[in-house]
C-alpha positions as CSV (number, residue, x, y, z in Angstrom):
1,M,161.9,175.2,-135.0
2,T,164.7,173.0,-136.3
3,T,167.8,174.9,-137.3
4,D,170.1,174.2,-140.2
5,V,172.8,173.1,-137.9
6,E,170.5,170.6,-136.2
7,I,169.5,169.2,-139.5
8,L,173.1,168.8,-140.6
9,N,174.0,167.1,-137.3
10,E,171.1,164.6,-137.8
11,L,172.1,164.0,-141.4
12,K,175.7,163.3,-140.3
13,A,174.4,160.9,-137.7
14,I,172.3,159.1,-140.2
15,K,175.2,158.9,-142.7
16,S,177.4,157.4,-139.9
17,E,174.8,154.8,-139.1
18,L,174.5,153.9,-142.8
19,D,178.2,153.6,-143.2
20,F,178.3,151.2,-140.2
21,I,175.5,149.1,-141.6
22,R,177.2,148.9,-145.0
23,E,180.5,147.8,-143.4
24,N,178.8,145.1,-141.3
25,M,176.2,143.9,-143.6
26,P,176.7,140.2,-144.5
27,D,177.5,139.4,-148.2
28,K,174.4,138.0,-149.9
29,E,176.7,135.4,-151.5
30,M,177.3,133.7,-148.1
31,F,173.6,132.6,-147.9
32,L,172.4,129.5,-149.6
33,T,169.5,129.5,-152.1
34,T,166.7,127.0,-151.5
35,E,168.1,124.8,-154.2
36,E,171.7,124.9,-152.7
37,R,170.3,124.1,-149.3
38,I,168.5,121.0,-150.6
39,L,171.5,119.8,-152.5
40,L,173.7,120.2,-149.4
41,E,171.2,118.3,-147.2
42,D,171.1,115.5,-149.9
43,S,174.9,115.4,-149.8
44,Y,174.9,115.0,-146.1
45,K,172.3,112.2,-146.3
46,N,174.3,110.5,-149.1
47,E,177.5,110.7,-147.0
48,K,175.7,109.2,-144.0
49,D,174.2,106.4,-146.1
50,G,177.6,105.6,-147.6
51,K,176.5,106.5,-151.1
52,L,179.4,108.8,-151.9
53,V,182.4,107.8,-154.0
54,S,185.8,109.4,-153.4
55,S,187.5,111.1,-156.4
56,K,190.3,108.6,-156.0
57,D,187.9,105.6,-156.3
58,L,186.1,107.3,-159.2
59,R,189.3,107.8,-161.2
60,R,190.3,104.2,-160.5
61,E,186.8,103.0,-161.7
62,L,187.1,105.2,-164.9
63,G,190.7,104.0,-165.5
64,L,192.2,107.5,-165.2
């Protein structure tokens, strides 16, 4: 039969593991949503195809 001391030791071990998981769990904000991933891929493709305009060139075109 399990004693109270054994149960407390198991609970402490579980708590310790949970604390470790919480400290090492990646932040959900560091992952891209499907929409963000698609936009990023489109941006890479546009850069590769030479379709991007620098902010400097854009300001010059807009007369700013």
